[in-house]
N, C-alpha and C positions, 0 to 999 in steps of 0.2 A: 220089630217092624212087621206088620201084618202083610200077608201075601195078597197081591192084587187078584181080584176075581176075574174069571175069563171074560165076563161082560165088560169090565172096565178096561182090560187089555185090548179087546176088540175096539172099544170106543176110542181109546187113545191112538191105536193104529190108524183107524179111519180118519181121526182128526188130523194126525200128522200128514197123512197122504193128501187130505183136502188142502191143508196149508201149502204143501209142496206144489200141488196143481195150480193153486191160485198164484203162487209166486212165479212159476214158470210161465203161465199165461200172461201175467202182468208185466214181466220184465225180461223174458227170454224168447219164447216162441208162442204163437197162437195158431189156432186152426180155424179156417173160414170156408164156407161153402159159396159157390158162385151161382147166383140166381138168374143172371141176365147174360145176353150175348154181346155186350158192348166191347168185350176184349177178344172176341173170336178172331182168328184161330189160335191166338196165343194162349188164352184160357177159355175153356168151354163151359157152357152151362152144365152144372152137375159135377164140376171139379171140386175136390176137397184139397185146399192148398195150405201150405205151411208158410207162415209169415214170421220173419225174423225181426225182433225188436232190438237186437244187439247191433245191427248194422248202423242205424242212425242214432242209437241210444234210446233206451226205454223212456217214455213219458211218465212222469210220476202222476198219481191220481189227482184229478181236478175236482171230482165229485166223490168225496170219501164215503158219503152215506148212500151206498148202493149195494144191491145184492150181488155177491160173487157169482160168476158164471152166467148171469143174465144181463142182457144189454138192452137198454131203452125201455122195454116192457117185459112183464112176466108172461111167458108163453101161454097162448090160448086165452089171454085176458087182455083188457085195455088198461090194466093197472101199471103205472110206471114202476120200474125196478129200482128207482132211486128217489132220494129226497134232496132238493137243491137248497136246503137251508144253509149249507156251508159250501163255499166255493173257494178252493185253494188256487194260488197263483200257478202259472205255467212254468214247469221246470223239466229238464231232460237230463238223464244220466249220460256220461260220455259214451260215444259209440265208436265202432271200428272205422266208419267212413261217413262221408256226407252224401246227400242225394246227388246222383249224376244224371246226365242226359240219358234218356231211354230206360231208366230204372222203372220197374213196375212197382207201384207204390199203393199201399192201403192207407186211407185217410178218412176222417169224418167229414160228412157232407156239409160244406160251409154255409149253406143257405138255411138250414134249420135253426133259425134264431130262437125258437121257443124252447129249445133243449140246451142243456149245458154242452160245452164243446165235446167232452169225452163220451157223451151219451147220444150223439148224433149218429145217423145211419152210416155204416161203413160203405165206402166206395173203393173201387180199385181201378186205376188208370195208369197210363204211361206218362212219366214226366218228360215233356218235350222242351220246356224252357225253365231255366234256373233264375234265381234272384240276380238282377243286373242285366239279364238278357233283353234284347229287343226282338220280338217275334213278329213274323209276317207269314201269312198263308196265301199263296197265289197259285191258282189252278191246281188245287189239291196238295201242292208241295209246300213243305215247311222251310222257312228260312230263319236262321238264328244269327243275329248280328250281320245280316246281309249274306250269310253263307248258307248254301243249301244243306239241310239236315238229312242224314241217312234215314230212309224209310224202313221201318222194321219189316223183316221178311214175312211176317204173318199179317201185316196190315191189309185190311180188306176195304174195297170200294164197291159202289154199285155200278153195274154195267147193263146196258141194253143189248140184248142178244137177238139177232134175227136168223131164223133157220129157213131151209128150203121146204119146210113142211114136216120134216122129220121130228118126231117127239124126242125131247131130251130125256134119256133113260136115267132112272134113279141110280143105276150102277155107276154110270159115268160121273154123275154129280157127287155121289158118295166118294168115289175114288179121288176126286179133286177137292174133297172136304167142303163142298158147297152145300150149306144147310139153310140158307135164307133166300127167299125170292120164289118166283114162279111165273106162269104165263100172264101176260097183260091182256087188256081188252082188244088190242090190235092182233090181227091174224099173224101167226107164226112169230110172235114177238114175246120175249121173256125179259124180266127184270131180275137180275141175279146179283148177289153179293159174293165177292170172291177176291182172292189175292191176285196180284199182277202175274205171277207165274202160272196160276190156274187159268187166267184169262188167255195167256199165250197158248197153253195146251188146248183149250177149248177152241181157240181161233184156228188151230191147225186141222180141226175135224172137217171133212169134206162137205158135210151138210150145213155148216155154219156160213151164212152169207155175210154177216158183219157183226162186229162187237165194238161198242163205243162207250166210253166212260161218261157217266151221268155228271153233268156240270150244274153247279149251284152258283150262278153269277151274283154280282153285287145287287142287292135288293133290300130296301128297308124292312127288316123283320122285327116284330115286337118281341120275339123270343130269342134273338141273338144279342149277346152282351155287346155293348152296354145299354141296349134298348133305347137308343136315341137316334133321331133322324140325322144328326150330325155325323153319325158313324153307321152308314148303311151297309154293314158287312154281312157276309154269309159264311157258312161253314167251310167253304172252299176259297173264299176271298175275304181275308180277315187281317186286320192290322194295317200298319205296324203299331205295336203296343209295347210299352216298356213294362217289364216285370219287376216290381219293387224289391229292393235289397235293403236290409236293415242298416240304418245309418246314412243312406243316400237321401239327398234333398232334391226336390223337383220344384220348378215354378208351377204354381197352380193358378188356373184361370177358370172363368165360368164355362169355357169351351172344353177343357180337359178334365174338369172336376168330376164329371159323370163317370170317368174311367176308374176313379179311386175313391169316390164318395162312400161306397159301402165299407171298404176296409178301414177308412179313416174313422167312420162313425161306429160301425158294429164291431170290427175286430180290434181296433185300437182305442175304443171307448172315448171318442171325442164328440163334441156337439158342433154342428156346422150351421151357419146362417149366411144367407146371401142377401146383400143389400145393394141393389143396382148391379154394378160390376165388381163390387167388393165382396170378398169372402172372409167371414169371421169364423175362427175355430176357437171354441171355448171363450167366446166374447172378445177375442183379440183379432185385429186385422192382420191377415196373413197373405204374403205374396209367395211364400215357399212353404213346403211341408217336408219334414224329415220322418222317414218311416221307422217304426219301432220294431218291426219283425221282418223276416224274410218271407217271400211269397213264391209260389210255383204255378206253372201253367200245365194242366193235365189234359190228356186226350186219350180216348179209347182207340184201340187198334181197329175196331169195326167203325171206320171213320164216318160213315154216313148213317150210323145207327148207334150213337153214343151220346148220352147226356153228360157233357164235360165242360171244361173251362170256356169253350166257345159259347156256351149257353148261360153260364152263371159266374164266370170270372175266376179270380185267383184263389189258390188254396193257401191259407196262412200256415206258418211252420208249426203252430201249436195244434193244428189238426192232423199232423202226420202221425200215423200209428206204426208203420214198419215197412219193410221191403219184402215183397213176395218172392220166395226162393224156390219152391218145389211143389209139384202136384203129387200128393200122396196117393190118391186114388180118384177115380172118375166114373160116373154112372150116367148112362144114356137113358132118360126116362121113357123113350119110345121103344126101347128094347124089351126083351123078356128073359127072365132067369139069368143064365150066364152071359147072354148076349148084351145084357145091360151094362156089364162091366167093360170099360175101355182099358183093356189089359196093357196096351202099349204106352198109356199115359201114366201108369203107376210109377212113382218115384222118379218122375222126369223133372228136370230143372226148367225154370221159367227164364226166358231171355227175350 
């Protein structure tokens, strides 16, 4: 048997390493960067985070004709990194656990109907309601099945801050991890995004005249789910709304159909027609509907600056990618050299 050449040995070693990386990223762990502030202060813009696919069970590939290591498009081009000629069914390997309340979850953006499920943009939010829950938001507070839910310690809200004319120093804002907001057009008035504990500390400063939580009352908004005048909700006054569970049946009417029409049609591949007060699904008159999948309600911890389920509805189980478990490293784009690195966030767990 002839001896392998050094070139062939290197090629085989690189190929094996590549296959191992693909396997790990597809079925064990993956690494994501955080581009937006919708989860501050839990996760910061510039964080590099580790996502476990073992917790909920890895999702098997739905679009097999795709380039490994590239998602959605080839970088620096507008060329798709996949071919949608073949679409496999949704399957998931056994996991260590199921999604729980307040888990920080990575999922595919459910609104991007022009892309296959596993090629849709990655989003990260906190799961606030599980399949079978009834969710209501009243005056910023979340209620699950009529019981007040615990507010995450890092959850942020917008506050109006009035001072006696003293300028808010950057050192104070940085110490309180306040990174969003600034002065308004009103004299000595600021609009700042912060956690409740930070607001209490700021309120204790002698030069602060008042701090008030910004309210978003009931008002018909075209951009608030389900975009219907029958449900004039806001981001702080929302629901009640039932989160569908696989196997559960609900009575459907022309009044509540708007809440579930998208998932019945787009996610569960049915055809809906309305004739007067009658609803036809796949040409059959239906008074009830039984859901084929579990669904989740996701919200960002930056509650007043997060595109989440309050804007676009439920997340289907086949869109779930994994659980965010750790910040590996973090970079502040506004820093310079070593100051760019957020050393305290390295290898910190996400909760």
